[in-house]
One Martini backbone bead per residue (centre of mass of N, CA, C, O) as a GRO file, in nm:
protein
  216
    1MET     BB    1   1.527   0.263   1.645
    2LEU     BB    2   1.596   0.004   1.858
    3ILE     BB    3   1.419  -0.175   1.660
    4THR     BB    4   1.420  -0.324   1.380
    5LEU     BB    5   1.165  -0.421   1.165
    6ASN     BB    6   1.317  -0.671   1.025
    7ARG     BB    7   1.289  -0.830   1.322
    8LEU     BB    8   0.981  -0.831   1.278
    9THR     BB    9   0.674  -1.020   1.349
   10ILE     BB   10   0.335  -1.007   1.213
   11PRO     BB   11   0.074  -1.169   1.250
   12PRO     BB   12  -0.218  -1.239   1.143
   13GLY     BB   13  -0.429  -1.021   1.334
   14GLU     BB   14  -0.203  -0.845   1.450
   15HIS     BB   15  -0.031  -0.623   1.684
   16LEU     BB   16   0.177  -0.320   1.696
   17PHE     BB   17   0.309  -0.108   1.954
   18LEU     BB   18   0.441   0.230   1.941
   19HIS     BB   19   0.588   0.454   2.152
   20ASP     BB   20   0.702   0.765   2.122
   21VAL     BB   21   0.669   0.861   1.816
   22ASN     BB   22   0.803   1.056   1.607
   23TRP     BB   23   0.792   1.201   1.302
   24LYS     BB   24   1.064   1.098   1.202
   25GLU     BB   25   1.022   0.800   1.284
   26PHE     BB   26   0.769   0.751   1.120
   27ASN     BB   27   0.907   0.798   0.841
   28SER     BB   28   1.117   0.574   0.880
   29VAL     BB   29   0.917   0.342   0.892
   30LEU     BB   30   0.795   0.381   0.613
   31ALA     BB   31   1.062   0.344   0.459
   32GLU     BB   32   1.125   0.055   0.568
   33LEU     BB   33   0.861  -0.084   0.473
   34GLY     BB   34   0.738   0.034   0.235
   35GLU     BB   35   0.498  -0.053  -0.027
   36SER     BB   36   0.552  -0.374  -0.036
   37ARG     BB   37   0.287  -0.463   0.175
   38ALA     BB   38   0.065  -0.575   0.440
   39THR     BB   39   0.117  -0.366   0.634
   40LYS     BB   40  -0.040  -0.148   0.859
   41ILE     BB   41  -0.104   0.198   0.954
   42ALA     BB   42  -0.116   0.402   1.265
   43TYR     BB   43  -0.109   0.757   1.358
   44ASN     BB   44  -0.126   0.909   1.705
   45ASN     BB   45   0.043   1.110   1.886
   46GLY     BB   46   0.299   0.875   1.895
   47LEU     BB   47   0.115   0.634   1.809
   48LEU     BB   48   0.207   0.318   1.670
   49GLU     BB   49   0.036   0.107   1.439
   50LEU     BB   50   0.066  -0.241   1.358
   51MET     BB   51  -0.090  -0.443   1.093
   52THR     BB   52  -0.221  -0.773   0.997
   53PRO     BB   53  -0.425  -0.912   0.783
   54LEU     BB   54  -0.679  -1.114   0.706
   55PRO     BB   55  -0.842  -1.285   0.465
   56GLU     BB   56  -1.124  -1.179   0.539
   57HIS     BB   57  -1.052  -0.885   0.513
   58GLU     BB   58  -0.956  -0.888   0.213
   59ARG     BB   59  -1.209  -0.996   0.084
   60ASN     BB   60  -1.410  -0.775   0.175
   61LYS     BB   61  -1.256  -0.539   0.058
   62GLU     BB   62  -1.265  -0.623  -0.243
   63LEU     BB   63  -1.575  -0.667  -0.276
   64ILE     BB   64  -1.673  -0.387  -0.181
   65SER     BB   65  -1.508  -0.232  -0.388
   66ASP     BB   66  -1.650  -0.353  -0.631
   67LEU     BB   67  -1.927  -0.242  -0.564
   68ILE     BB   68  -1.858   0.056  -0.575
   69LYS     BB   69  -1.761   0.058  -0.869
   70VAL     BB   70  -2.022  -0.037  -1.000
   71LEU     BB   71  -2.203   0.191  -0.906
   72LEU     BB   72  -2.038   0.426  -1.029
   73GLU     BB   73  -2.042   0.326  -1.319
   74GLU     BB   74  -2.358   0.301  -1.359
   75LEU     BB   75  -2.390   0.617  -1.261
   76GLU     BB   76  -2.164   0.791  -1.390
   77ILE     BB   77  -1.931   0.825  -1.166
   78GLU     BB   78  -1.655   0.969  -1.108
   79PHE     BB   79  -1.334   0.807  -1.012
   80CYS     BB   80  -1.064   0.752  -0.750
   81PRO     BB   81  -0.871   0.492  -0.657
   82LEU     BB   82  -0.627   0.460  -0.359
   83GLY     BB   83  -0.647   0.266  -0.147
   84SER     BB   84  -0.355   0.245   0.082
   85THR     BB   85  -0.287   0.525   0.115
   86THR     BB   86  -0.083   0.756   0.264
   87PHE     BB   87  -0.205   0.961   0.526
   88LYS     BB   88  -0.067   1.284   0.632
   89SER     BB   89   0.004   1.503   0.935
   90GLU     BB   90   0.216   1.703   1.103
   91THR     BB   91   0.028   1.904   1.243
   92LEU     BB   92  -0.158   1.654   1.366
   93LEU     BB   93  -0.010   1.382   1.413
   94LYS     BB   94  -0.110   1.203   1.151
   95GLY     BB   95  -0.177   0.857   1.029
   96ILE     BB   96  -0.304   0.664   0.736
   97GLU     BB   97  -0.435   0.334   0.609
   98PRO     BB   98  -0.665   0.238   0.421
   99ASP     BB   99  -0.830  -0.006   0.267
  100ASN     BB  100  -1.003   0.219   0.114
  101CYS     BB  101  -1.028   0.483  -0.142
  102PHE     BB  102  -1.223   0.779  -0.263
  103TYR     BB  103  -1.251   0.990  -0.534
  104ILE     BB  104  -1.526   1.203  -0.636
  105GLN     BB  105  -1.589   1.505  -0.604
  106ASN     BB  106  -1.247   1.535  -0.616
  107GLU     BB  107  -1.125   1.389  -0.867
  108SER     BB  108  -1.014   1.629  -1.051
  109LEU     BB  109  -0.787   1.718  -0.832
  110VAL     BB  110  -0.625   1.408  -0.851
  111ARG     BB  111  -0.594   1.268  -1.132
  112THR     BB  112  -0.264   1.366  -1.179
  113LEU     BB  113  -0.162   1.267  -0.909
  114ASP     BB  114   0.114   1.104  -0.731
  115ARG     BB  115   0.066   1.299  -0.480
  116ILE     BB  116  -0.055   1.362  -0.147
  117ASP     BB  117  -0.127   1.688   0.003
  118LEU     BB  118  -0.306   1.795   0.283
  119ASN     BB  119  -0.225   2.102   0.267
  120ILE     BB  120  -0.367   2.119  -0.049
  121ASP     BB  121  -0.529   1.859  -0.045
  122PRO     BB  122  -0.781   1.658  -0.040
  123PRO     BB  123  -0.948   1.427   0.094
  124PRO     BB  124  -1.118   1.169   0.084
  125ASP     BB  125  -1.459   1.105   0.029
  126LEU     BB  126  -1.401   0.786   0.073
  127VAL     BB  127  -1.392   0.538   0.335
  128LEU     BB  128  -1.274   0.201   0.385
  129GLU     BB  129  -1.349  -0.030   0.660
  130ILE     BB  130  -1.236  -0.338   0.808
  131ASP     BB  131  -1.371  -0.517   1.087
  132VAL     BB  132  -1.212  -0.788   1.262
  133THR     BB  133  -0.941  -0.744   1.476
  134TYR     BB  134  -0.989  -0.426   1.442
  135ARG     BB  135  -1.014  -0.099   1.485
  136THR     BB  136  -1.071   0.183   1.374
  137HIS     BB  137  -0.989   0.553   1.307
  138PRO     BB  138  -1.199   0.808   1.331
  139ASP     BB  139  -1.020   1.034   1.456
  140ILE     BB  140  -0.832   1.061   1.214
  141TYR     BB  141  -1.041   1.116   0.991
  142LEU     BB  142  -1.158   1.362   1.128
  143ALA     BB  143  -0.897   1.536   1.130
  144LEU     BB  144  -0.866   1.509   0.803
  145GLY     BB  145  -1.172   1.542   0.673
  146VAL     BB  146  -1.348   1.298   0.616
  147PRO     BB  147  -1.674   1.281   0.500
  148GLU     BB  148  -1.669   0.946   0.456
  149LEU     BB  149  -1.734   0.649   0.663
  150TRP     BB  150  -1.680   0.305   0.626
  151ARG     BB  151  -1.801   0.026   0.833
  152PHE     BB  152  -1.719  -0.322   0.842
  153GLU     BB  153  -1.908  -0.537   1.075
  154LYS     BB  154  -2.046  -0.829   1.120
  155GLY     BB  155  -2.216  -0.785   0.836
  156GLU     BB  156  -2.209  -0.462   0.872
  157LEU     BB  157  -2.300  -0.132   0.779
  158GLN     BB  158  -2.135   0.181   0.844
  159ILE     BB  159  -2.244   0.520   0.810
  160ASN     BB  160  -2.028   0.810   0.811
  161LEU     BB  161  -2.085   1.158   0.868
  162LEU     BB  162  -1.967   1.477   0.833
  163GLN     BB  163  -2.084   1.682   1.117
  164SER     BB  164  -1.992   1.938   1.295
  165GLY     BB  165  -1.709   1.773   1.371
  166ASN     BB  166  -1.867   1.492   1.329
  167TYR     BB  167  -1.978   1.169   1.342
  168VAL     BB  168  -2.273   1.049   1.168
  169GLU     BB  169  -2.502   0.823   1.154
  170SER     BB  170  -2.629   0.665   0.852
  171GLU     BB  171  -2.849   0.531   0.605
  172ASN     BB  172  -2.697   0.722   0.400
  173SER     BB  173  -2.527   0.824   0.120
  174LEU     BB  174  -2.358   1.081  -0.056
  175VAL     BB  175  -2.198   0.933  -0.295
  176ILE     BB  176  -2.444   0.695  -0.285
  177PRO     BB  177  -2.743   0.761  -0.344
  178ASP     BB  178  -3.050   0.587  -0.326
  179PHE     BB  179  -2.923   0.330  -0.171
  180PRO     BB  180  -2.940   0.014   0.004
  181LEU     BB  181  -2.644  -0.057   0.130
  182LYS     BB  182  -2.704  -0.227   0.393
  183GLN     BB  183  -2.827  -0.457   0.202
  184ILE     BB  184  -2.641  -0.501  -0.046
  185ILE     BB  185  -2.369  -0.592   0.073
  186PRO     BB  186  -2.444  -0.859   0.217
  187GLN     BB  187  -2.574  -0.983  -0.036
  188PHE     BB  188  -2.325  -0.975  -0.219
  189LEU     BB  189  -2.139  -1.149  -0.041
  190SER     BB  190  -2.322  -1.398  -0.046
  191GLN     BB  191  -2.313  -1.439  -0.355
  192CYS     BB  192  -2.007  -1.483  -0.376
  193GLN     BB  193  -2.012  -1.750  -0.205
  194THR     BB  194  -2.237  -1.910  -0.387
  195GLN     BB  195  -2.156  -1.798  -0.707
  196GLY     BB  196  -1.950  -1.587  -0.726
  197ARG     BB  197  -1.815  -1.295  -0.827
  198ASN     BB  198  -1.903  -1.261  -1.129
  199GLN     BB  199  -2.204  -1.325  -1.096
  200ALA     BB  200  -2.263  -1.105  -0.885
  201VAL     BB  201  -2.184  -0.863  -1.063
  202LYS     BB  202  -2.391  -0.908  -1.286
  203GLN     BB  203  -2.640  -0.880  -1.102
  204LEU     BB  204  -2.576  -0.598  -1.001
  205ARG     BB  205  -2.586  -0.449  -1.268
  206PHE     BB  206  -2.873  -0.524  -1.338
  207TRP     BB  207  -3.006  -0.398  -1.087
  208VAL     BB  208  -2.918  -0.107  -1.133
  209ARG     BB  209  -3.045  -0.066  -1.415
  210GLN     BB  210  -3.335  -0.122  -1.322
  211ASN     BB  211  -3.342   0.112  -1.093
  212VAL     BB  212  -3.259   0.351  -1.313
  213GLY     BB  213  -3.382   0.282  -1.610
  214TRP     BB  214  -3.176   0.133  -1.782
  215VAL     BB  215  -3.057   0.064  -2.125
  216LYS     BB  216  -2.757  -0.132  -2.247
   0.00000   0.00000   0.00000
């Protein structure tokens, strides 16, 4: 790169675009950035985007991820959360770091893996993206074959399911079926703000158990 990344500062909520970045340069950028960082990347056919999230973005990401984990735990559905793991494909010239991602149907296939190779391993079953100051990249997730993409923007959840080579917006999730997620998530976030995260999680667990008829 003509300008080394350690000389660049990306303020929270801002983007940096680098054009005509080849695959070797893309991997060099990843190596230079390292793993302990706040900056996220998206790479699509030579265009590299670097962005730094705002506190609002991170708060919603963590709280919605908590909600997903609670639902899966209470429904006794095994899962593997992989956070902002870098997923990339040289063949497709694409790379992305989701806000959070989960292996659910394919959890057993990645349970013991320290690295994911999309040439032989499946993509995440569910990806979560929080849109605050930038849009997500559904075209990248589509190319990588992610079956379900959640996008949370302006207090609303959008559930996108991969069908016949395209994402189709749906009222219901495949990985967490039979729950009104579009209503639960905004309500849960509101409770976190008014009552605190721990109290909201307790109420959520109780609600799930009541609705599936369990007594624990």
